[in-house]
Phi, psi and omega in degrees: 000133179278146174277156180303325184280352179281144177290143176278338179209157177273141175289144177290114185206140179259113178274130186290149173228120359288160181288166173287159173240137173258126183241118178253119180262114179054051177297149186245334188251114185300325180296322177297312181296322177296317177296321178293323177298319178296319176300318179297320177298320183289337184245357182074016180275145175281149177243119178250127176252121188243134174081186179294141178261153178274016183198168175269145178296344177269004182304133177298323180294322177296309182298317181296319181294329179274358181052220183260028183263001186301326179293342181263004182258128170275102185251124180234130182255134178231130183292330182215168175296319178300319178295319177303309181298320180292316183286325185265345178073191182293147178184166178273118178255133171244120182260140183244127184209148175294344179270359179298146180255001184235131182289141185300332180285349178278344178288151174252093183289150179228151176308139179089353178299152178250124182258114192250127183232147180266185181291159183297324185264335185243345185072203180278148178300143181305317181299322179292317177297318179296323182287340183233040187306324183276002182242018182266129179237159178222156173260128182292144177201161179278095186290347175285349181251325183219156177273327184198170176259163176297138184301312182297320178295318180295315178301318180300309184292324179291315181297318180289332172293317178298316178297320178299318183294332183266008177290139180291000000 
């Protein structure tokens, strides 16, 4: 018997192979990371957590935000950015920052791209931005009103733009 919340049919959609990866560098708010984990489960994207976290992976707030989808998340932990690069090898990284000069929709995403986001209060480390200057993207916003967007919301809109672009 199907539950009311289950879809009666699948939407026609092409999931990329390899999937996209979401990379969070030093995330601080467990609810954001939990929501992003749920997004990764829903899209088949891997979730990489890099550097020290502002919470424990056993946090109730993290687990609650991810609901019961944790078994469907490919979660990989890396102690540092250097460890991430060494363990994951070469790949296309797109870094997201409020300091980006290029709108995220101008990028041509490809399956397997890594979408890299910084912490909620500090963003990405300056050294990382300098090393990947030509790969920095931004989401437009009215900066006279806000400094930044919510991390989980930003990851969602960027990931779904990347998914839209790889549709046949």
